[in-house]
Structure formats: C-alpha cells, structure tokens
N, C-alpha and C positions, 0 to 999 in steps of 0.2 A: 504725603510722603516726606520723610526726613531729608533735609538737604545734606549732600555729601560734598565736603571740601577736600579735594584730592591733595595729597602731599607731593605727588608727582604729576601735575596736570599735563605736562608736556611730554610725558613718556608713554609710548604705546607698546605694542608687542615687539619683542626683540627682532631685529632684522634677520637673525639666524633662524628663528622660528618661521618668520614670514617666507624666507626663501626656501626653507625646507618644505613648507606647506605648498608653495608654488611648484616645487619639484615633483611632489607627489601628485598634484593635480595634472601636471603636464607629462608625467611619466619620464621626467628628466633624470639624468645621472647627477647625483647630489655631491658636488664638490664645494658646497657652500659651508655647511656646518662642520665643525672640527671634530669629527669622530671617525674611527677606522671602520672599514667594512669587513674586518676579519676579527676573530675571537681572541681572547686572552690565551696565554700559554696553557696547554692542556693540563699540566701539573697543577696550575692554580685553580682551574675549573674543578679538577678532581678533589683538591683540598677543600674547596667550598662545599662540594657535595658531601664530603666526609663530615665536615663540621656541622652541616645542616641536619645531620642525623645523630649528632653526638648529644647525649643527655646533658642538660645544663647550659647548652650553648644557644638557648632561645630566649634568655632573659637579658635584662640590661647589662651592658658592659660598664665598667667604672667610667665615670664622667670624663676623665682626661684621656681615656683609651685603655685598652688592655695593657697591663704591665709588660707582657712578653713582646707585644708589638712595639711599644715605646722603647724597650731595650734594643730590639732589632734595628729600629730607626737610628738609635744612638750609635750603634756599631757601624751601620752603613754610612752615616754622616762622617764619622771619623775616618773610615776607610776611603771614601770617595774624595773627600776634600783635604785629607791629611791635616786635620785640626783636632783639638781636644774634643772628645765626645760630649755632646750636650747631656745634661742630667735628665734621665727619663722621668724622674719624679717632679722636677720643677721647671723644665725647659721645653718639653715636648707635649703637644696636645693633638690628639687625633680628632678630625672634624669631618662633617658631612660634605666632603669635597673641599677643594681649595676655595670655592665660592663662599662657603660658610666661614672659613678661616679669615678670609678677607673682610667679610661683613663684621664678624665678631671683633676683629682687630680695630676696625674703624669705630665701631660702637663703643669699644672699650676706652679709647683715648681722645676721640674727637668730640669737643663740646660745641654748643651753639656759638657761632661767630668765629670759630677756629678756621684757619685757611689750610687747605691741603693742595700741594703742588702736584699736578697731573701732567705727564708728558704725552702729547698727542702726536699721532693717532694712539688711542688707548682702548682697551677692552671696554665694552659699553656698560659694564657693571660699575666701573669706578665712580663716575660722576653721581648717579642716583644714590649709591650707597653712602657717599659723603653727605649728600643733601639730606638724606633721611636722618642723619645725626644732627642736623642744624649747621653742618659745616659748609664752607664756601670753597668749591673747587676753583683753583687758579690754574688755568691751562697754559702750558708752555709748549709751543710746537717744536718737534724734532726737525733737524735739517733734512730737507728732501733733495734728492731721492735716496740719500744714504741712510736716513733715519738715525743718524748719530745725534748724541746730546750736545747741544751748545751750552756749555757750563756757564758762560757769562750771561746768557739769556736766563738761565735758571737762577743765578745769583740776583739778577735784577728783579726777579719775581718774589724773592723772599722779603718778608716784613716781620715786625715784632709779633704779628698774629699768626705766623706760620707755625702750625703744629706738627705737620707730617709731610713727607715727600715720598711719592710712590715711584718705584722703578720696576721694570719688567724686562728680564733677559733670560733666554732668548725671547725676542720681542714679538708679540702678536699685535699687528698682522705682518710686520715686515721681515722678520727673521734676523734682524740685526742683533748683535751680541755685545755686551759690555766688555771692556778690556780692563786690565789691571790699572791702567792710567785713569780710566773712568772712575773706578772705585776710589783711587787716591784723590781725584778731583772732588768727588762727593764727600769724602771724609774731611777734606780741607774746608769745604763749603759749610759743613754743619758743626765743625769744631767750635767749642765755646758757645754753643747755642743749645737750647732745649729741644731742637727739632728731632723728631723721630723719623724712622725710615720703614716703609713697607716694601719688601722685595718679593715680587711675584716671579717665582722660578719654576713654574710648573713644567716647562719644557727643558729643564736642566740637563737631561741626558740625551737630548737630540741636538747635537752640535756636529758640524761637518768640516771637512778639509783640514783636519788636525787642529782646528781652533778649539781651545778648551773653554768650558763654561767657568766663568769667574763668579763665585758666590759671595754674597755679603758676609757669609759665615767665615770666609777666609781672611777677612780684614778685621783685626782685633778692635779697632776703634769703632767700626760700623757694627760689629756683632753686639756691642754693648747697648745699642739703641734701635735694633732692627727686628721686625717681624719677618721671618723668612717662610714663604709658603711653597709647599710641594704637593704633587698630585699623584696618587697611586693610579688614578684613572688614566692619566696620560702615560705613565711609565709602563703599565701593564695592559694597554689597549682595552681598558675596561671603563670607559667614561660613564656607563650606566650604573656602576657600583657606587659612585659618588663618595669616595673616601680620599681625604687628603690629610695634611697635617701642617702644623705651624711650629717652628722652632724660634724661641725668643728667650731673652734673659729672664730670670725668675720674676722680677717685678712686673715686666710686661706680660709674661705668661699668666701671672696671678690675675691681672686685670682682664685678659682675654677669656680666662676660664669663668670669671664672674658673669660674662655675657653668654658664653657657650653653654653653661649649665641651664640657662633659661631660654636658649634658642633651639637647640636640638637635644641637649643633655648628653646623649650618647649615640654612638654610631653602631650599626649592625654588628652584633657579636660574632656570628659565624664568619662574616666577611673579614673581620679583623683577625680572627684566628687563621684564616686561609692566607692572608697577606703576611702574617708572621711566619707561617710555614715557608712561603715563597722566599722571604728574605733570608731565612735560616738555611734552606736547602739549595738555593740557587743564587748565591750572593753576586754572581757575575752578570746577572740579567741586565742591569742598567748599563754595564760596560759594553754590552753588545748592541745597544740601540743605535749608536752612530752608524755602525756597519749595516744595520737593518734599514735605517731610513735614508741614508745617503744614496743608495742605488735607486730608491723610489724618486727622490728629488732629481737625480741625474737622468733617469729614464723619462720622467715627465718633461724635463727641459729639452731633452733630445727629441722627443716626439713633437714638441711645439716649435722646434727650431725653424721649420719650414712654414710656420703659420705667420700671420700678420700681427701677432702679439709681440710686444717688447717685454722681455722677461727681466725683472730686477734680480740682483744677486740675493742668495739665501744662505746664510751662515748657520742658522739654527731654527728649531721649531719644525712644524710640518705644513707650512703654508708658502705659496708662491704668489707674489704680486706680479701683475702684468698691466702694462699700459696698452690701451686699445685705440690710440689716436690714428693708426693706419687703417682702421676699420670704420671708425666713426669719429667725427670731430664736432658733431652738433648735439649728441645725446649726453645727458648727465650720466654719471656712473650708475645711478639707480635705474634709470630708464634702459640703459644698455644691459645691465644685469637681468632685468626682467625680460627684455627681448631675447637675450641669449638663452634664457631658460625656456621660453615659449617656442622659439623658432629653431633653435639648434639643439635643444634637449640637454643642456648642461647648466646646472645651477651653480652660481657663484655668489660672493658677497661684495657689494660695492664698498669701497674703502671709506667713503664719506660717512658711513655708519660708525666709524671709529673716532669721529670728530664731534664735539659737542654742538658745533654750529653747522654741521653738514658740509664742511669744507670739501670741495671736490677737486681732486688732483688727476682725475681721469684714470683711476686705477681700480682694478678688481682683484679679489683674492680667491685663489684656488686652494683647496685642501688636497695634498697628495698622500695622505695617510690611507691609501686605498690599495686593493689588490692590483697586480699588474694588468689583469684583464680589464678592470674598471678604468684604469688610467689610459690604456690603449683605446678603449671604446670612446672615452671622452675626447681624447686627442683627435681621433678620426673625425669627429663632428666639428671640433674647433678648427681644424685645418681647412675645412670647407668654406669658412668665412672669407 
C-alpha cells in the first residue's frame, strides 16, 4: 500500500458534523449546526422551480457568475451600504458558498511562509484553509467575555511576514459586531503596509437592537485591500444552496478568479437566476431580517431566563453563547455538550471547537435560527437541568 502523508494530520471531522450526527443518533433537537429549520421565501423557491425548467438554464454559467446576478449584487451593495457600487465585471465573483470564496481568496494571495492573523474564537475553516496554502496562522485571542478586538494585541502579532488579517462581523460564534471605531483602528494598523484583509460578513443582515452592521466596504482605505465575503445561503435561509459571493478590488478579484476557475469554475445556473430574481423583485428582503431574527433571539433568551445557563449578549448573527458553570464545574465543554445531547435531547456546539488549541471557556453555542416550536421544545428540556 502506498504511504499517505496527510496535509492536515491533526484535523478530523468538523465538530458541527459530529454534533449533528450525535443529534440524529439520539433523536435530539439540533441547535448545534447553523442552519434554519424553515424554508426559503416561497417566491424564491418558485423562481428556482421556474428556472429549473427554462431551456438553456442547465449549462455552465459564466465563471464569475451570471452578469444579471452580479449587477443585482452591485445595486444591492450600493443601496445597503450607501457606497459606490462595485463593478460587476471586475469586482464581484459568485462562488459556491462563502466557504469557497474564503478558500479561493486565501489560495490566491497566501504563499508558503506567509503569516495570516486569525482572531479567536474563529470559524474552524480558517486555520486549515491557511495551512493548506503553506501559510502560518497567527492566533490572537479576542477579549472574553465581550469578544471585542484588542487592537494593541493585534498590532503586537504583526510582523514583516504578515500577509493577511481576517475579521468576522457579526462574529461567529459570539455575535459581537465591529464598530466604526474598530474599522478605523484596523485601517490605521495596516496603513503603509502591504497587509491584505479578509472580511467575513456572512451574517451582515442579522444585527439587533438598532446596532448597524459596519462593512469594510464602507471604509475607503480598507475597501482598497479587502476581500468581503457574503452568503445568499444565510440571507435567504437556504444554506443548502451553497451560493455566496466575494467583493474585492479589481486586482484582488483577478487573483481570486484565477483560483475560482479551477476550484469550482461556476455555480449552479438556475440557482443564480432565482437569486437574481429575488434581488430584483424583493430588494427589501435583507432589510427585514433584523426584525425577523431579533424576536427569535429574544424569545430564546426569555425561555432560558429561568434556566441555570448564563446567557451572553448577542448583537448579531443567529447564535447564543451560554455559560454552564451553574450546572457543571467539572466537565469540559465537549463532555458537557455530548452529555446534553444524550441526556437532555438538545445538541449544541462546544466553543472550544473555535480555538486552534481547544481553549475551554466553559461555553456552549446554541443556534436560534429555528421555528418557535423548536425553540420552545428545546427550552423545555434545557430548563429541566
């Protein structure tokens, strides 16, 4: 047998897949993996069905994405962020989910030996994707329990080998959001350096309590050096469609497309047409998402108010972090999450999974992008602890 030398010998199956599998085995309510248990808007489903039976819509779309979809994205971006519209031809690329956009961006600009600053806790894709390019993740912890960025700590992590810095707002898993002051601090930090930025903004339209989402696209100095990632899957409750996009200046877009064309080449044609229809016919959809998700957050927090979980603040995204020290002080977050799934029938994610070294803060993550009945059923079980 031929020897196999793994490029990621320390990486196993994603914790999200593991907890989802455990939930299925135990018949538990799955609040672990970040997906809704309700369908996309009916008009969007109907548009997909219509385009799935349209002649000519079953062949490859153009590599960067359908022109009409890229044009709709440009109009949406200008409308939402009150900025000059990105050029559909040279600054917008439709990708197979934001996951592919992130991987393609890293593959495009990170060379062996380059350092990439990652703010932890972070989505578990970041580190492995950097390492697969021969890059070196440099992990900087966020301040706990607020999960705000300590910019002096970030400054201390920069070296002449720093190629890129990754930010994520609204933040997964904590729900923290970046402020205008944060973007100013970031811009000052990278000024007069060749450091690039990757801004993961897939939860951009899920912000609460009147707090706005601040995009890197709104800061001219950052926009010149940033890959901005967005997700139709998150915005339209259709994570299984796996469609996202990247907005970046022309030079960065050109490099991203060099990778994209050999990674997936093109995204599902009827799906792109359906999304273009949705952006054209219901441009206000994204503006309605705060009012759609905030009641879910508030209901879930209200239902757990009488429980023994300590709930951390959530300003954005669709995840709720909770401390379980009043229930158990001896179990690791992994052990507690597994026991919760098996004994209480509610699957969650241990937050240590978002740290490269398994750092355990005694926190678990719930997903509240669920129907009210699902949240109530889960809360009934959780209050019994």
